Structures are given as structure tokens and as C-alpha cells.
C-alpha positions in Angstrom: 0.0 0.0 0.0 1.4 3.4 -0.9 2.5 5.7 1.9 0.5 8.8 2.8 3.3 11.1 1.7 5.8 9.8 -0.8 8.9 11.6 -2.2 10.8 9.9 -5.0 14.3 10.9 -6.2 13.7 14.6 -5.5 16.2 16.9 -7.0 16.3 20.7 -6.7 19.1 23.1 -7.7 19.2 26.9 -7.2 21.0 29.3 -9.4 23.1 31.8 -7.3 24.8 34.2 -9.6 26.6 32.0 -12.1 26.8 29.0 -9.8 24.4 26.1 -9.5 23.9 25.1 -5.9 22.3 21.7 -5.4 19.8 21.7 -2.5 18.4 18.2 -2.9 20.3 15.3 -4.5 17.8 12.6 -5.2 16.0 12.3 -1.9 13.3 9.6 -1.4 11.1 9.6 1.7 8.0 7.8 2.9 5.7 9.1 5.7 2.9 6.9 6.9 -0.6 8.2 7.7 -0.7 9.4 11.3 3.1 9.4 11.7 5.1 12.3 13.3 8.4 12.6 11.5 11.1 15.1 12.5 13.7 16.1 9.9 16.9 17.5 11.3 20.2 18.7 9.8 22.5 21.7 9.7 21.8 24.9 7.8 22.1 24.2 4.0 21.3 20.5 4.4 18.1 20.9 2.2 15.5 20.6 5.0 13.5 23.7 4.1 13.7 22.9 0.4 12.2 19.4 1.2 9.5 21.2 3.2 8.5 23.4 0.3 8.4 20.5 -2.1 6.4 18.3 0.1 3.9 21.1 0.6 3.6 21.8 -3.1 4.9 25.3 -2.6 7.5 24.9 -5.3 8.3 22.3 -8.0 11.2 19.9 -8.1 13.6 19.8 -11.0 13.2 16.0 -11.0 11.4 13.4 -9.0 7.9 13.3 -7.6 5.8 14.1 -4.5 2.6 12.1 -3.9 0.1 13.1 -1.3 -2.6 10.5 -0.4 -2.2 9.0 -3.8 -2.1 12.3 -5.8 1.1 13.2 -7.6 1.7 17.0 -7.4 3.4 16.8 -10.9 0.1 15.9 -12.5 -1.7 19.0 -11.2 -1.9 22.5 -12.6 -1.4 25.5 -10.3 -5.1 25.7 -9.3 -5.3 22.0 -8.5 -2.2 22.2 -6.4 -3.6 25.1 -4.5 -6.8 23.2 -3.9 -5.0 20.1 -2.7 -2.9 22.2 -0.2 -6.1 23.9 1.1 -7.9 20.6 1.6 -5.1 18.5 3.0 -2.3 20.6 4.5 -1.8 23.0 7.4 1.5 25.0 7.4 3.5 26.4 10.3 6.4 28.7 9.4 9.2 30.0 11.5 8.4 33.6 10.6 4.7 33.2 11.7 3.3 35.0 8.5 0.4 36.6 10.4 -1.5 39.4 8.7 -0.5 42.5 10.7 -3.9 44.4 10.2 -6.0 41.5 11.5 -6.6 40.4 15.1 -5.3 37.0 16.3 -8.8 35.6 16.0 -9.2 36.8 12.4 -5.8 35.4 11.5 -7.0 32.0 12.6 -10.5 32.3 11.1 -9.2 33.4 7.7 -7.7 30.0 7.1 -11.2 28.5 7.1 -12.4 31.2 4.7 -9.5 30.6 2.3 -10.1 26.9 2.4 -13.8 27.5 1.5 -15.1 26.1 4.7 -16.9 29.2 5.8 -17.0 30.1 9.5 -14.7 27.9 11.6 -15.9 25.7 14.4 -15.9 28.2 17.3 -15.9 25.5 20.0 -12.8 24.0 18.4 -11.2 27.4 18.0 -11.7 28.1 21.7 -10.4 24.7 22.7 -7.1 24.9 20.7 -6.4 28.5 21.6 -7.0 27.7 25.3 -4.6 24.8 25.1 -2.1 27.1 23.4 -2.5 29.8 26.0 -3.7 32.5 23.6 -7.5 32.4 24.2 -7.3 35.7 26.1 -5.2 37.4 23.3 -7.5 36.8 20.4 -8.6 40.4 19.9 -5.0 41.6 19.8 -3.1 42.3 16.6 0.3 40.6 15.9 2.3 43.6 17.0 0.7 43.4 20.4 1.7 39.8 20.9 5.0 38.3 21.9 6.9 36.1 19.5 5.8 33.0 21.3 2.2 34.1 21.2 2.4 34.9 17.5 3.7 31.4 16.8 1.0 29.8 18.9 -1.6 31.8 16.9 0.0 30.6 13.7 -0.2 27.0 14.9 -3.9 27.5 15.8 -4.4 28.8 12.2 -2.7 25.7 10.8 -4.9 23.4 12.9 -8.3 25.1 12.6 -9.4 23.2 9.5 -8.3 19.8 11.0 -5.9 19.2 8.0 -4.8 15.6 7.4 -1.2 16.9 7.2 0.7 19.5 9.3 4.0 20.7 7.9 6.0 22.8 10.3 9.3 24.5 9.3 11.4 25.3 12.4 8.2 26.1 14.5 10.3 26.7 17.7 13.3 28.4 16.1 12.5 31.8 17.5 10.8 30.8 20.7 11.8 30.5 24.4 11.7 27.1 26.1 8.2 27.6 27.6 6.6 28.6 24.3 8.6 25.8 22.5 7.2 23.2 24.9 3.6 24.4 24.3 4.0 24.3 20.5 5.6 20.9 20.5 3.1 19.4 22.9 0.2 20.8 20.8 1.7 19.2 17.6 2.1 15.9 19.4 -1.4 16.0 20.8 -3.0 16.9 17.5 -1.1 14.1 15.9 -2.4 11.6 18.5 -5.9 12.9 19.0 -6.8 14.0 15.4 -4.6 11.4 13.7 -2.8 14.1 11.8 0.3 13.3 9.9 3.0 15.7 11.1 6.4 16.5 9.4 8.5 19.0 11.3 11.7 20.6 10.1 14.0 21.4 13.0 17.7 21.9 13.9 16.9 21.2 17.6 17.5 17.6 18.8 15.2 18.1 21.8 12.4 19.2 19.5 13.1 16.4 17.1 12.6 13.9 19.9 8.9 14.6 19.9 8.5 12.7 16.7 8.0 9.0 16.1 11.0 9.0 13.8 14.0 11.3 13.2 15.3 11.7 9.7 18.8 13.2 9.4 19.9 15.3 6.4 23.2 16.5 5.2 24.3 18.2 2.0 21.0 17.6 0.3 20.8 13.9 1.1 19.1 11.8 3.8 21.8 10.1 5.8 19.7 8.2 8.4 16.2 7.7 9.7 14.6 6.6 6.4 13.9 3.2 7.6 10.5 1.8 8.6 8.8 3.9 11.3 9.5 3.0 14.9 6.4 3.9 16.8 7.0 5.2 20.4 4.8 5.4 23.4 7.0 7.2 25.8 8.3 10.2 23.8 8.7 13.6 25.6 5.7 14.9 23.8 3.4 12.0 24.7 1.8 13.8 27.6 -0.9 12.0 29.5 -3.0 15.2 29.2 -5.6 14.7 26.5 -7.0 17.5 24.4 -10.2 15.6 23.6 -10.2 17.2 20.2 
């Protein structure tokens, strides 16, 4: 049976001046439905390029990405956008919140963009309470701390209950307390909603929240691409249940 996310021989090269810089050198990766995979590696290892390709945000020079049986390469731009809206929630290191909107509107707009209409307010209240921003929903991004902004961004990614959550360095700019909140929320949404999570990180402690850690270096996967090893006692496997 095909994996939920499949990358096959992905290659991507960027042109910097007159020099070609390979970012990915033929990467293949399987992620099973409901798995939490952490991808780690030094700067320049190709982690973020892999993130953008798996999310359909850019195209590979060669190779393929298949999401739930659908090959991105067979889709036009509109179809790729619709697939992203219906299947994937994104969390970025730089938050990407709209500065003129309140935290609540930044979360709700994800449902509107996905064509789902008004979001489930009970679910919105539940996840923002768990993330510690329920009392900050009427504030704009410039009135929130960095940790609060990232937690709002995570709520935005989760509000539509996407099948896949892709997170690129979600704790890269956060203190330890905010990092723990974000990582536990990712872990709990993975457990309670059955979401497939792929997290890019340079932090080994953050990576340990995943079921499997994939190591990258110089545009290649060097370890962790074996069969998933499911864990029951990971740091993020809190006994506290979200009841989502």
C-alpha cells in the first residue's frame, strides 16, 4: 500500500549568480498516515527545500511528490492550491500573520481561504485555550510576543483539522516555555486527530517529539529513512488529553 506522503528521487538546484547550488540530490522519503516525522540537519542541508516540495509550494527539478495517492506533478497550479487547502496546514518560522488582523481573524481566515466558511468556534476556543492565547484573540500581531504569535500561527494551521501538518522550524524563534507548548500541541494533535506531522528542526530536543527522526546533510538523507519505529514514551506524549 502506498505511503500517505511519498517523495521519490527529489532533486532541486538553485542558481546563485553564475553558480548552480544543489539543494536536494535525489531524496526519497515515505511518511505513513498518522506518523510524526522530525527532519533534522545543519543549515544548508536541504531541510527547508524538502518542506517546500512536500507542501507543493515549489516544484522539483526532478522526481515526484505524492500526497494521499495524488502526484503533485500531474496537477496544474489551481489544482495544487486546492490540494494544499484541503489537505495541509502550514506552520512557518516567521509566523506569517497578517498585521492588520486580530489574532482571531488570523485564525479564522484559514477556514475562509479553504472555502469552509465560519470555523468551528468551539474547536477554536479549545485549541487557543490549550495554546495559551485564548485571552489574546482580539490583539493584533504587533501586540503579541513572538511566542504568542507562533501559537496563533499553529492554531491557524490546525483550525481546519488538516490531514497533514508541515512545520518549518516552528520553535526556532521561541523560548523554552513557548517551544514546549507548541511541540506538545503538535504531538497531541497528531495523537488525538490522527494528523500526519512532518516537522523541520535543527533542535534535537524538539526532534525527539517525533516518532522518527530523519537526518539530512548536503542535500541527502543520511539516516532515519527506515520503517517507522512507533514510540509510546516520547517527551511529547503527555498524559494530558486534548479531547479534540
